[in-house]
N, C-alpha and C positions, 0 to 999 in steps of 0.2 A: 518532255523529250529528253532533258538532261538526265533525269532519274533513270530513264530506260537505257541511255547510253552508258551510264555508270554501272547499272546492273549487268548489262551485257559484258562490260569490261571485266568486272569482278568474276563473273562466271567463266570467262575465257581464261583468266589467270588460274582459277581453281582446276579447270580441266587440264591445262598444260602442266600445272604443278603435280596433279595426281599421276599423269602419265610419266613425268620425270621421276617421281618417287618410285614407281614400279620398276623402272629401268635401273634406278640407282640401287635398289635392294638386290636385284639380280646380279648386277655387275660387281658390286662390292662383296657380296657373299661368295661369288665364284672366285674372285681374285684373292679373298682373304681366308679361304679354307686351305690349310697347309699341313704337311706331315713331315716330321723330322725327328730322328733319334727316339722313336717310339711314341712320340706325342702327335696327336691329331688335334688341331685347333681351328676354330672358326670364329669369325667376327663379322657382324653385319651392323650397319648404321643407317639411319635415315634422318633427314632433316624434316622438321615439322614445326608448325606455328607454336611459339612458346611465349613465355612472359617472364621477364626478369625484374618485375616490380615497377617498371617505368612505362609510361605511355607517351606517345607523341602525336600531336595533331597538326595538320597542315591545311591551310586555306590557300586560295589563289594568290594572295598577296603577302603571305608570311612564310617563314622558314620553320623547320622542325623546332619544337620548343625545348628539346633536350639535346645534349651532346653525346648521346649513347653511341655504341658501335653501329655501323651502317645498317639501315633498314631496307627491306625490300619494298620500295615505295612504288605502287602501281601508277602513280601520277608521273613518275620519271621514266620508268621502263618496265618491261615484263621480265622478271627474273625467275625462270623455272627452277624448281628445287631439285637438287641431285647432282652427283658427280658427273662432270663433263657436260652439264646442261648449258645450252647456249643462252646468252643474254642479249636481248634485242632492245637497245635503247634508242633506236631510230624511228620507232613507230610514232605516228601522229596521234597521241592519246588526248582525250578531252580533258580540259581543265574544269574544275568545279566552279560554280558561280560563287560570288562573294558571299561569305557567311556560311558556306557549306563546309562542314568539318568531317574528316575521315579519320578513324582510329587505326593505328598500326602498332604491331608488337614485333620485336626482333625474333629471328628464328632460333630454335634450340635443336640440339642433335641428340637423338636416342641411340644407344649402343648396347649390343648384347654380345658377350663372349662365352664360348663353350669349348671344353677340351676333353679329350679322352687319352688315357695312357694305356698303351697296348701291353699285354702280358709279357713277362720275361721270356725272351726267345732262346735262352741258354739250352742247349740240347740235354735231354735226360736219357739215361741208359738203364735198361733193366736186363739182368740184375746190375746194380750199381757196383763198380769195382771197389768202392770203399768198404763193402761189407764182407769181403773175403780176406784171408790172411796174406795173399800175394799182392793185394791192391791193384789188380789188373783183371781184364777179361781175356778169354782164351781164343786162339785160332779154332775155327770150326764150331764155335758155340753161338747159337742164335741170340742176337741182341735186339731188344725191344727199343724203339725210338719214339719220342714224343717231346712236346714242349708244354709249358704251363697253360692251364685254362684261365679264363673262359675263351670261347670261340666267338662270342658275340658281345658287343658292348654298345650302349647308347646313352645319350644324355640330352636333355632339353633345358634351355635357359630362356626365361621370359622376363622382360622388363619394359614398363611403360607402353604396353600394348604391342611390343615387338618380340617375336619368338624365333628361336633357331634350334634345330635338332640335328645332331650328328649320330650316325650309326656305323659301326665298324663290324664287318663280318670276315672271319678267317676263311680263306679259300684253300690254302695248301701250305706245306712246308717242304723245302728242299734241304736235304742233309748231304753236305759234302763230307765224305767219310775220311778224307786225308790220305787215301791210298789211290786216288785217281778215279774213284767211283762216286756217283751221286744217286741218292734215293729221293724221289719226290712222292709225297703221300698226301692224299686228300682226306684221309681219315687216320687217326692214331689211337692207340690204346695204352693207357698207363699200366705199367707192370704191377701186378697184384702183390700186396704185402705177404700173402701166403698162397703161392701158386699151387695149383693142383698137381702139376707135373713139372719138374725142373728140366730145362732143356727144350721146352716146347717153343716154337717160333711165335712171334706176334701175329695175331689174326688180321692186323691191318697195316702195320708199318714196322719193318725190321731189316736187319742186315747181318751177314756172317762174314767175318774176315777170313781171308785165305792165307795171309802172311802176317807174321808178327811184326811189331814195330821195332825199329832199331834201338839198341840200348842208348838211353839218354835222349832219344828223339821220338817221343810219343806221337801218335796220330793227333792232328788238330781237326776236330769235327766242328763244322760250321752249320748252324741251322738258320735258314732264311725263311721267316714266316711271311706269307703273302696275304694282304688284306684288301678288301674292297670297302671303301668309305663312301657313304651317301650323306648328303645334307639337304635340308629343306627349310625354307623361310619365306614368308610373305607370298605363298603361292608358287614359289619357284623352287627348283631342286636340281641336283647334279650329283655326279659320282667321280671318284678318283681312286687310284690304286697306290699302295705303298708297301714297302718291304722293311721288316725289322729283323736284324741278324744278331746272333750271339754265338760264342765259341767256347769250346771246352777241350782240354787235353785228355786223351784216352790211351792208356798203355795197353797193348795187346801182346800177350806172350804165348808160350807153348807149355802145355802140361804133358808130362811123360810119366808113364807108369813102369816100374821095374818089377819084374817077376823073378823071384828067386826059387830055384829048384831045391 
């Protein structure tokens, strides 16, 4: 009868511990996936039975044989594993008969960290003003807009049976052109090194200024790249969004042609 009661107790602890572990993975992953300054990072932890090289045995009439950190002793109370798990020490749990020994080991924590660094969001212009003798672009000239690739990133980290995956997908970029106008693009095209035709507009994302910038006050172009980040760990998953912004000064001038008769 005693053996059956002890077996039932240990099974109950295992079930409660497994449920708490599942909840802990979900909560900790969800709370620990963050995005800031172009970095997306995730951290997930779980507590699981471990071994630090010490063992402790307890009988009805004796105390633990070591002074190690506190143990989750089912003879004292049921301690579900996981963040925020309740501890019930008021239950009337059975005591073992004299001479019955139970072996316990302290818990250890497994942890996995994974991070992604989003591409540089500094706006790119085509043609670039640095390649001409005036070091500027001109009013009325089509400008190609884009930011650095790639548009998808992913990483997976695995340790001690615990795994976590992060995936970032670029969704769009908003270009604030500095003259009061904003261009939002869900596709962009990099300006070719050897264009077939100069002055052709971008097939996906571009802009044409109608006014020159004031002397000494170039336009400030801000590119805000928008990303959707998904995470998955331990059978759980979630998503979040983040924006990474970069700026660049852009001089816009006027080109005039003089015709002499």
